[in-house]
N, C-alpha and C positions, 0 to 999 in steps of 0.2 A: 510185290511186297516183303519186308525183310521176316526174317524168321527169327521166333521167339525161342532163345536160346534157355532160359528158363522152367520150359514145357514139359521136356523132358527129363526133369531133374529126378536122382532116386535119396531116398530119406538119407544118405552118406553124403551125397553133393548137397543138400540142405545144410548139415551140418559142416561141412569146409568153405561153404559161402558165408555161412552165420561166422563163422571162427575167423577168415579171413578179413570181413567187414567190421569185425570186433576187434580185430588186432591191436588198434592202437586208442582204445577204450578204458581207460583206468576206472578201476572200481572202486565206488566209493568205503570210506570204512565206516565200518557199522560201530564205531568206539562213540559211547555216548558223549564223550566230555567235548570229541573234536566234532561233533554235531553241534552242542550247544553253543562253542566257542565263536559262534557264527551267529548268534544271536544279539542285538543291540544291548539288550535288557540288562544290566549289572547283576551281578551275583550275589543273594540277597544275605547278611551276616547271620549266622548264626553261632552261638556261644555258647560254652557251658557254665553252669553259676553253683557254686557250692549254695546251696539252700539254708545253709545253717549259718552263713557268716551274713547274711543280707537281713536288714529286716526294716520293713516298710516304713517310712518317717509316720508320725502321729496322724497328720492329716489327711493319708491315704488307706488306714486302716478302717475307716469307717465311711469307704465310700457305698453312697447308696445306687446300688445297680438299676437306675428307671430307664437306661438304654437296652431297647429290644434286636434283638438278631439280624433283623433285615431293616432296623432305620436309617436310613441317611444323614449324617454328620453333619456339620457345619460348624464354623466360629471362626472369629477374626478379631483381632484385638482394633481397640477404637482408631479410627483414622486411615485404614487401610481403606483403597482405593476401590470400589464397587465393580472398575474393570478387572482389578486382580484376583478379586474373589470368583469372577465367572470366568475368569481364564484358567484358575485352580482346578474349580469345579468341574470342567470339561476337561482337565488333562491335559489343556495346553503346554505347560511347562516343562520343559528335558528333565528328566529325571536323574538324579545323579547318581541315586542309591538306595538299597531296599533294607530294608530289616523285618527279618521272619520271627515272630515271638513263637509261632505253632509249638504247642508242647512244653512251654515253659511254663512255670508259677507263677502266681502273683510277684513274691519280691524279686525273681529272678527277671522276669518282665519289664518290674521298675527301672530295675538295675540297669539293663540291657537297654532301655530306651533312654534313660540320660545319660551313660558313656557313649550310644548312637549319636546324639544330638549332639555333643560336645562335639565326638570329631567331625561331625560333618560342618559343624560353624568352625572349626579350626581349618578343615580344607578349603573353606570359600563355598562351600556347595548350597545352592538358594533352593532345591525342591527333594525333596526323597519321599519314597513312600514305605508306611509300616504297616504291615502285615499282622492285626492281629486274630484275624477268624471271625466267623459269625458266632462261635460259639457255642453249635447246635449241640454237640456232644457233651457240653457244661454240664458240672452235677447242681447247679443252681438254674432257676428258670431263666437267669437272664446272662448273658454273656461277658463274663468275668471279664475278660483281657481288653474284650472291645471297650467296657463301661472306664478301667482300669487308664487306659493309653487315652482315651478321649480328657478324661480328667485329667491326667496329671501334660499332656500334651497341652491342653488351653490355661493351664498358670505355669507354664514351661517360661522364662525369663525372655528365649531365643525363638520364640516361635511367633511367626505374624500371624497367619492363618493355617487352616487345616478345611480338609471336606473329605467326605468318603471318594471313593476312587470310579474309575468307570468301570464297565463290567471287564472289559480288556485286563485291568488293571488290580480287580481282587472286588470289584460292587463294593456291597458295604460290609465286606470283611478286608478293607485296607483301608487308609486314609492319605493319602498326598498333606505333606507339611512343607508350606512354607516357613523358611526361618531369614531372620533376621542375620543382616549381613556383619562379620566381625567386624570390631572398633581398633 
C-alpha cells in the first residue's frame, strides 16, 4: 500500500504546501471599477443640471399624478405590431443605453429625458431603459418622476412604445423605451 505523504505534515508544512500550490494564482482586483467593467449593462447616464435655467413646458406643469408606485406601465403608438410590444414587455430587446433619473427634480428630469432620447436616436439606438424610481420617498402620494417620465415619453415623437421593465432591470421603477429609427 502506498504511503500517504500528507499524513504527517506539521502546520508549517501545510502553509508551505498551500503557498507552493497557490504560487501561480493571481489575486483578483478588489477595485470596484474593474469588477463592474465586466458587466454587460451600459453605464447609466447621470448629468448635473442647473435647475434655475430649465423650465417645464406648460403642458408638463399640470401633469396629473395618476400613476402609482407599483403600477405596471405600457404604451405604444398606433400601428405597432403586438409582437414587438410583447417582446418589449418581456425585455427581449438588446438594451443600448440607460438613463438614471434618481435624485433629479422634475425640471432636471424633463431636460435629461429629452436630451437622452435625442442622443439615442442620433446614435441609432433602438431600445433604452429609463430608470425613474418607484417614488416611495416622494413628498407626494404618487411617484413624481414616474408620472413625468411616462407622460413625457408617450408624447415624444421618437418613442414607438414603452413598458415597465422586468424585475432584473428595475421592475416598476424603470421603463423599456423603443425608439423610432432616425430618418
